[in-house]
N, C-alpha and C positions, 0 to 999 in steps of 0.2 A: 588566531583569526577572530577578531571581535566583531567586525562589521563588514558587510558586503553591500555594494551599491549596484542596483539593477539599472536597466535602460531608462527608467523614468526618474531616477534620482532618489528612489526610496532606499533608506538605509535599514538594513536588517541586522539585528544583534543575534549572534549564535553563541549562546553560553557553552562552555566546555563540556558540561555533562550532557547537553542535548546534541552536541556535535559528534559524540561517540555513536549515536544512533542506537536502534534496537533491531535485532534480526526478527522478522516476522515472515511466516509462510502461509498465513490464512487470514482472510478478511470476511467479515459479515457486515452487510450493508442493509440498514433499515431506514424507513422514512415516515414522516408524518406530512401533513399539509404544509408545514412551515420549515421543516428541517430534514436533512439527511444525516444519518449517524453511521460512521464507519468504525467498527471495532477491529483493530489489528491484533492478531494473536500469534502465538508460537505453538505449533503442534509438534510433538516429539514422538518418535516410535516407542511403543511400549508404555507411554504415559497416557492414562485414560482421560485426563483433564487438560484442555488447552488453557493456557494462561494469556489473558488479554494484556497486551503491553502498552497499548495506546488507544484512546478513543478520540475521534475527530468529529466535531459537529459543524455542519455547513448549512448555510441558506441554500435553497434550490438553485439560485442563480450561480452561486459559487461552486456548487457541485457540478453544474454543467460546464463552467469554465475549467474546472479540474479535469473533467472528462476530455475536453478539447486539448488541454495541455498534455495530458497523458498520450492521447492519440498522436499528436504532433511529435512528441519525443520518441514514441515507439517507432514511428515512421523514420525519423532520423537515425535511430539506433539500427534498425534493420537495413537501412541504406548503407550504413557504414560497416556493420558486422554480420549481416545476413539475417535471414528470417528466424524469429523466435519460434521454436517448435514446442507445442503443448501436447503432451500425451493425453489420451482420453479427453479430447476437447469438448465432448458433449457434457462432461461433468461441470458443475458450476463452482466447485471449490478451487482454491489455488494451492492447496497443500500438495507437496510433491510425492506423497505416498498414501497408501490405503490406511485410513485410521481405524478400520474395523478389526484389524488384526492386533492381538495383544503381544507383539514381539518386542524384545528388548534389543 
């Protein structure tokens, strides 16, 4: 799969190494007056240091568009597959386990 075409006719190239993706389970979002920065990391049990796998830098307008696209896709997903349940929803991390324990 080298190229995809979306509704507007924009062609996207998806190189093979990027198409494999990276598994991440943690994200840190920071911002300045002109940019939003999202660091996607992988946190593993028993490993004291999370490894950043990708950094995405967005203009504020694009960050808001991304938020809207995620909201729409989560709505569609939950309509088809059921509600996504998040344990301990009051916490702000997306890691699926407690990273304060040093277990392997």
